[in-house]
N, C-alpha and C positions, 0 to 999 in steps of 0.2 A: 527315733531308734526301734531298732526288731529284736526282741529277745528270746530266748525258749531254753529252757531243761529239760536233762533228762536222765535215767538212768539208764546207762548202756553198757556192757560187754564190749570189754577190750582185755585183748592178752588173759584170758580167763580170766575177767577178776571185773566188776562193778563197780563203774566208776557214776558219779553224779556232775554231768556236761553242761556248763550253764555259756549259750554263746550269745553276743550280745555285737551289734551291729549297727552302727550311729552314722546316717545314711551312707553318705561313697565316700565316706574319712578310714573309717579305722574298725578291724573286727576283733575283741576278746572274746579269750576262750580260760575258761575256767573247768580245772575237776579236780575233785574230791575225791579218794577213796581208798580204803582202810588204813586211817588217818594219817595220810600224806593230801595235801594241795598242790597244784602246780597253775598257774596263772599266766597267761600272753598278753598281749595286746598289739596287733601290728597295724601300719597306716597302709592306705592302699595299696600306695606308691610301693610298700615294700611288696606285696604280695604278689604287684607285680613282676617286680623285679624278680622276685622269686622262683614265681610260674615261667616266666621269659628266661632262665635257670636250668630252668631242667626242659627246655626245648617243648614245652608245651604251655606258652600264654595262655592265661587268665584275664581279661574286665577285671578288677577289686569284684564290680557288682556279679558279674560270671559266677567269680570263686564262691563271693558270698548263698549266693543262692544252691550251688554243689552244694556247701558245707551246712547248710540249712535243711532241706533233701535230705543228706545222709543222714541227719541227726532224725529225723522225722520218718524215715524210712520209706519216702512216698516215690524216690529214684530206684529200682530193683540193679541196675547194674553202678551205684554210686556205694562205698563204704568209707568207713571211718577207723584210722588205727593207732597206737599208736607202738615209733622206736625210739630207741635209746641212739647214746651215741655208740654205743659197742655193740649194739644192732649193726649201725652203719658202716661198722668198723670189719663187722664177722658174719656178713653175709653178701651172698649177690645175686643176680634178678635169678636166680631159680631156687636160691633156698633160701626160705624165708625161717629159721630155727631163733625165734625171738626171747632176751634174755630176764629173768624175773625183773618186774618195775623196784628201784630202789629208790626211797625217798626222799629228795634234794637234789637228783638224776638230771640232768636235762631231757630233756624228752622231744620229741617233732611228733608235732597231728599231722597222719597223712589221708589225703582225699583220695582215694582210687577210684578211677570211673573205666569202669568196660562199655565197648560201643561191639559192634557185630564183629567190627575189622579190629578193634584198636583196643589198645588196654594202658592207659596213664597215670603217671600216681602224679601227683600236685601238696607238694611240704606248705607249712605254716613253719619252715625253719622252728628253732629252739623256741624254748620257754620254760619256766623256772619256777 
């Protein structure tokens, strides 16, 4: 099992984020910040299915490495973000006006990477 934790700035707020990767089986993300906590566990198959739906398929091992690198800040083209269902409903590809995080709100952890001629978003669907 690989586990890392760090305090990160997401949506203008500090969050303690803990990411645990169990072999090639699952990814668990725990976020805590400002009196609220969220947790999500995702199987390798689920991650692969979600990335396939986004049109940018990633094998679980690659997605897990991307999350780790984004968390560590070791890859300049990678970034983590949180979005809510309200954000999804109210934004489009060119406008990203993020609404405040509300306790017990369903959130989406998003991994974005930018390459020389490509910018892609992969999400870990929702977690509570």
